[in-house]
N, C-alpha and C positions, 0 to 999 in steps of 0.2 A: 371389391366383389363383384362378379360377371352375373349379372340378372338376366335370364332368358325373357326378351321381351315379348315374346307371343306367352309364355306362360304367364307372365304379370296383364297381359292385356285379356286372359280366358278369366282371370281371378276378376279383373273389375267388372267384366260382363257378367260372372257369378253373384256376386254383391248387392247389387240390386240400385246402388247408389245412384246410377246414371240408368238411362234411357236406352235405346238401341239407336234411336236415332241421334239422340247428344253421342252417344259413342263412335258412332261412322261420319258425325260431323268433325271430330276429333280428331278423328284418324286419318280423312283428305288432310285435314290443314299439317297433321304433323309426317303429313307425305311432303307434301309443299317443301314446309321448313326443316324435315330431315332432323326430327324431334322426336322424343317419345310421346305415345299418346298419354301417358298418363301426365307429362310436365303439362300437355297445353289443354288439359281439364283441368287441373289447378288454376293455370292460368286465365280460365273462364271462370270460376268458381265452383266447378262441378264436384271436387275432391278438394277434401282439407290439404295438406302435406300430411298433417296426421293418418289419413286414414289410405294413402299411397304408402307411406313408413310399414303401417298393420301390413298390407299384400305383400312387402317388399319381404317382411321375417318370414311368412310361408314359404315364399317362392326359394329364400337362400337356407331354410331351413333353420334362420336363428330366432330362439325365443323373445317373444314381443313382452314387456312386463309393464303394468300401471303403477304408479308409486304413487299414486294420489294419496291415498289413504294408509298408503304403510311409514309407519314409527321406522326411522332407519337408525341401528343404533351409533351413537357418535363419536366412537371408538373406531368404526369401520366409516363414517363418512368424513371422519375429520385426515382420515389416509390421503386424501385428496385436496389440494388448500382449496378454499373457495374463488379465489382469483381465478384459478386451473380450469376450475368445474363450472364459474360463470362463461371465461370466456372461451372454452371448448363445448358446451353444453354436456358434461360427462359427470356422470355421478356414481360413484361407489359407495350399494347398498348391502354387497351381502359374501361374508369371509367363511370360508369352508376348507378347514385344513391350510392346504398351499395355494389353494385358488383365490380370485379378487373377481366378484362379478362387477361389471359396470353398465351401468345404463347408460346408451348414448341416441344422441338424432342420429349421428354419421358415423358406422361401425366401420367406414373406410379411411378414418382418422388415424390412420396407422403413427402418424408422428406421437398424437399424444398419447396412445397406448401403449408405445413403445418406452417413452418418458416415464411413466407409469409404471408401468414393470420395472424398470432401473430403479425406480422410486421404494418399490415398496416391496423388491424382492421376490412377489409372486408370480405365478400363470396366471393369465389374462382374458376373462372370459366374455366376451363383450354382448349386451342383449339391446336390441331396438327398444324404446320407447317414444314416448311422445312430448308436446308441450308441455303441455300442464303439467305433466308427470314430472319433469326437470322443474319447472317452478317452483311446484311443492315442496321437491328436495332441496333445492335451494334457499327456501326458507327454511327449513329444519336449521342451517346451520346459523341462523341467528338466534333462533329457541333454542338451540342446545347449549351457542354460546351463553348467553342469559341464566340459563338452569344451570351450567358450570360455573360462571361467573359466580354466581350468588351462593353456591354450593361452596366455594373455594374460597371465597371472603369470609363467609361465617367458620368454615374450618380453621384457616389459619387466625381469624380475629382470635380466637379463643386460646391461641398458642400463644398470644403476647402475653407479655406480663409488664404491667408500667407503673412504677411506684404511684404514693398520690402526690408527694412533689414535682413528678412530672405534667402527671396531667394539671397539678394548677401553674404550670409553666417557670415551674421554680428547680433550682439546684442543676441543672444538665451542664454539665460540661462538653467541648467540642469533642473531646474524647468518647463520652458515654452516647453522645447522638450519633458518631459514625459509628460505633459498636452500633447502636439501635438500627440504622440505616440498613446495617451488613447482615442483618438477620433475617435467617431465610423466607420465614411467614411474610414478612414486610415485604422482601422483595418480590416475591409469587405476587401478592395483591397488587403492588405497583403497575408491573408488566401487565398482569391481566387487564389492570383500569386500561391503560396506554393501546393493548392489544385488539381492546373490545370498542374503544373509543375510534380507532382507526379501520374497522370494520363496520361502525355502526356508520361511517361516513361523516364523523363530527369536526367542525371547525374548530372548535374551542374546549374544553375542560374546565369545568370552576368546580373547585373543594372549599368547600366553605365550612366552618366550622361555626360551631352551636355552643348551647349550655352543655350539652348534653350528647350530643352525637357529631356525626363529620356528612355533612350531604355533599353530594358527589352529582352534579348536572352537565350534560352535553347541550350543544348547541350545535340541532343537527336544519340545515336549511334555516339559517336564521333565526333556529325558534328554541329557545332554551328549553328541555326538557330533562326530569328529576331521572338520575340513573338508578341509585339507590341511595339508602341511609346507612353508614359505617358509623361501630360502637365509638364513645370519645379515647377510647385504649387504643387506636389503631391511627389517631392524629399523630404524635409527636413523631411516630416511624416512617410513615407516607410521606411528611414535610420534611423530616432529614433526608430519604432518602433520594428528594426528588432533587434536594438541595447538593448531595452530594453529584448527582448526575449532570446539574447545572452547574458545576465547580464554583456554589456560594459560600457563602460563611457558614456553616452551619448553630454558631451562638449567639449572630444575630439576631435577634427579634423587634430592636425598637424602631429599624429600620425600611423603608421598601428596596426591595432586593429584585433584580431582573439577570437573566440568565438564557441558556440555549444547550438542546443536547439533541442526539441523532437516533434513531435504531431502524434497524431492517426488519422489515415484516412480510413476509410470502413476495419473497423479491422486490419490494418496492420500500424505497429511502424516506423516511418521516420525519421532517423537522420540528421540534419543542420550542416554540419562545415560551421560556416560564416567565410571571411575573408574580411577584408574593406583595402582600400589603399587611401590616400588622394592623389587627381589629380587635374588639372587645372579646373576642372569645377567642383568639389566639391568632393565626395567620392565613389569612386568604389565599389559595393558589389560583391564578387563571393560566391555563396553557392554548398558546393558539398554535394549531398544527397544521404542518405546511409540507406537504407533499412535493418531494423534489422532484417526481418523475414527471409532475402534471405542467408538461410544456405542452406544445403543437397546438394552441389555442390559434381562432383565427377571429377578425372581429366580426364573420356573420355567424361563429359558433357562439361570440357572447352577447346576438342577439341584437347588432347594429344593420341596418339596411335601407335602402332606397337613399335619398338626402342626406341622412346621418354618414351613410358611409361614405358617400362620395363628398362631403365636406371634410373628413377625417383624413381621406387620401390626400383631397386636396392640398393639406395643410402640411402633410408630410412630403408632398413634391417639392416645399420650401425650403431653402438649403438654411435660413436663417428665421429667427420667432422664434414663438412659446405656443405650446399645446399644452394644456392646463385640462386636469380631469376634477372635477368638484362632488364634493357629498360626504354624507356622514360616515364616522368609522364601522369598517366592514360592508363597505357598499361597491369592491370590485374596483375604487380605482388604481391599487398597484399591476392588478391584474389587465385594465388596460392597459395602463403603459407599457407593461412586458410587452403585451400581444404587437403595441405599437414599435416597439424594439426589435422584436423579432423581425418586424417586416423591414423595419430599415439595416438590417444588423448583416453587412454585406462586406465583402474585404476592401473596397475602396474605402470605408469609414471606418474613422477614430471614433469607438464608443466610451464612455467613461461614467460611472454614477456613481455618487454618492448616496446610503441608503440607510435606515436605520427602521427594521434590522435588515439585512439581504434576508430577501421572501426566496427569491429562486436562485440559483447558481447560474447565469447562461455563457455560452461558449465562444469566446472571441469578443466577451464585453468585460471590460474594467472594473468590477465591483470594490466601492470602499466603504467597509463600515463604522458609521460615526462612534465617537467615543467621548460621549461630556465628562465623565471622571476624570478625563487628561485632559482636556480643553478642545477637543476635538470635536467641532460641531460642522454644522452643514454649512454655514458661512466660512469657516475655515476650510473646510473641506472643498468646498467649491473655489476658495480662492487658490489652492493649490492644483485643481483641476485644469481650470482654464490657462494653466501653465504647462500641463501637459498635451497641448496641440493636438486638443479634440474637436471631431467635425459636431459631434452630438451629445450633450450633457443631458441624464437626467438628475437631477434633484428630487431626491425622496418625499420630500414636503416643504410646502413655502409654511415656514411657522412664524417669522419676525421678520422686522424691517427691515436688518441688514441683508438676509437672505433671498427676500425679494427684491432690494437694490442689487443685489448680485448677480441673480439670475436674468431681472431685466437690462443689465449692461453686458450677459454674458452673450446675450439674444439678441443687442443692437450692437456688437462687434466679431458677427460672422459666425455665428455658433446657434444650430438648431436645438432649442432646451424644453426637456419636458419635463413636469412638475406636478405635482396635487396641494389642494386646497382641501380645506374644510370648510364647504357652505352649502348652502340649501339648495341651489341652483346655480346654472351656470353664469346666468346674471347676474347673481347674488357675488359671484366671485370679483367682479368688476369694483364696486362699493369697498368689498373686502380689502383688497390691494391698493387703494386708496388710502383706506385705513392705515396701512403699512406704511404710508407717505413717500408710496410712487407716485410721481407727478403724471397727469394724466397726459400730455404730450406722450409721455417715455410707452404707456398702456396700449396709446394708440397705434403707437411707431413697431411693440414688439409682438403682442399674439396675434395668432394666426385663428386659433378657434377653442373654444371651451366648451369641455363636456358636461354636462351633467350627468347624473347617473341613482341610480338603487338597483337593488338588488331583490327579485320576488319570484315567491317557488311555484317550479314549473308543475302542473297535473301530468298524473299519472296516465298511463293509454288509457286506461277505463274511467271513462270521466261522464254525467249526464247530462244531455242538450237539451237548451230549455231556452224559452224566446222571453224580451223582455216586454211588458205590459205599455202601455199609453203613459200612463202616470208614473211610472218606474224611469221611461225613456225622458219622459218632460225633468224628473230630477235628476239623472244624470244630465241633463243637458246647460242644467244652470250651471254646472262643475267643470265639463267637457264640451271643447268645440265639436259637435260628432260633425258636422257637415266638413271640417277638415280632415276627421278621420276617415268618415265616408271616402274621401276622394282619396287618399291614400290608398284606401283598400281598393278602392279600382282601378286605380293606376298599378298597382303589383299585383293586381288581375287574381288578390284572395278571392273577393265576392266577383256577381253578374255586374255587367255595369249599369242596369237598370235595377239592381236590389235598392228595397229602403229598408230603413232599422226595423222595425216591426217584420219582416221575415229573414233577418240576419241573426243567428243561433250567438249563444252565449255558454258556455259551459260550466258545470258544478265537480267539485271535488267526489269522488266516488272512494269507499272504504273499502279496502279488499283484503285478502289476506297478506299480499306480496305488498300491499301499500297502506300502512295504519292509518293514514290519517288525507289519502287519497294524493296525496304531493309526495314527491320525489326530484329533488337536486331545485336549482335554480340557474334564471335567466335574468339578464338584463334590462331594465328601462331604462331610455336615454334621451337624452335633447343636445345637440349639437349647435353653438353659439359661433356664428360666423363673423368675426369684423368687418364689416361691410362699411363702404363710407358712411351713410347716412347715421349707423353707431356709433363711428369714430366722431362724430358728430356730436352727438346725442353726450359720449364721454367728456368731450372737451366741455360741454355747456355745465356739467355735474350734472347730469340727470339720477336718477332712482333705479334701483334695480328694476321696480314695476315698468316704468317708461321704458327699460331698453326692451325688457321682456314684450311687451307689446308692440315695439319694433320690428324686434326679430321674428314675431308671428306674421305680421304682414309679409318678411322678406322669407317664408317658408320654411321658418323653424317648427319642426315638431316638439311641443312640453312633454316631459316626461307623464305625464297626465294621458295626453294622448296619445302616445307608443303603447301604453300600460293596457289601454281600451284597444289596440289595434293587436296588441298581444292575445289579449283576451280572446276576441273574434276568430283569431287563427286556433285555439283550445291550447295554448302555451301553459295558459294560467287564470286566472277568475278576475272579475270587478271587483269583488271583496277586498282580493289580496292587493291590487293594486292599490285602493284607498287605504288599505291597512299601512301601506310603505309609504305613500307620495302622503305627507301630511300637510297639508295648505295654510 
């Protein structure tokens, strides 16, 4: 839509938001740059983008709507799926007969308008709005969903009738359980539970049977949250439904079972890895959510920087050897390896993997799933892989002596091997491999770099700045080498070269309507150990992980704690969160 600039400029002058002198200065600059006066004033901070939008609405004759205190009917709101609404900053807020009113930040987004028109089959009436209105409206998706979820569960749970035998875990045949799994209220409950978890960006779903109820919890940003408490009578139906989806044995309640299934939700494919474990009051179900579209990572996006980044790049340039990632379960090891694989995935190399499970499908990568129940383990899979003429091999996890030995031999015989280990630190990976009976001379000959990592919660954009007192800095210096962190911050130009710790700000979480606990998403904190000549000597001498770590620090390695403090200064996380995740 064409906007008459003179008319817009008149509105700016009449608004009283800028002085005559500020306007004239901006007009001269706009003439030189051949841009709009409004754009210059926004760039200088004299006007906000929302101020300009309101004026544009007047000029264009498009109504301006404020949605900050407006409760939108969920039936209207849900006409546009949340991901589309969020990506395009567009919200459906009012429906009258054959017309749908859309609140937008950009009424020129004709592609989005046309898409929604075709989807809903209604006339579209665009309305300009501001950022706060969009944020408020997007928040209503979650609130409405929670309400919808609770109402639906309560309604459907009342429709489920289960015999006393079933409640006691007795007398169910496979046929009865299958019939229960296909019961419409059960199907709706499970579908809603999965949908809710995806929209909440949960990484895991825990369904835990108690004596008189069923507790559902979601792991969001690494922390478990209670999602809801369900009546006991829905337990058998939910369990049966998830077993049917995962292609598991319905009447097997004595042994653990593992399975997998996929769903499509709002143009996003999500894979669910299901683990069922018999416990005292029934069967506990844990589902890991794996978003298949979650590609496109880079090492920088994962939180790598500076020397750590250079060390990994140097390790990937080697044609042979091993790149290892270490850390506890759920610390992002697999994501790091997939990112490295994506970097290495070029037409001139053959990449083969052996995984349990295959978390993300990658084009041009030959991925193999282990099947322990038929004797196809990491070790047997790796034996087969090296006969497939690979250049690069990824082993999902080194768990035992045999796999460790085969991985080292593969690295010795002209392959680049990527794998993960469950250890507390990068230096701790070496004693772990020695414990698996790998000879020290083989380790020093094969290992390129070892990455130690954890995931910390990221602060939302609204956070509170504060400064550490002298006593707090003294306490912190006992746990972290603050001099190393200060040099790192200065070298990467995060702070002024003359800055001291007393004048360096840290940040606290701030609870907002959009961020309930002040955090959203996670980022990695890392340490990268390079196998230098001195480290090799220490390994050959049988040095402890502590001695190896001390020497690595002398050679420039930044520990996970130090990297965490670095990211806390950047405002990405908090000091408390770093210490919560990294246990000494």
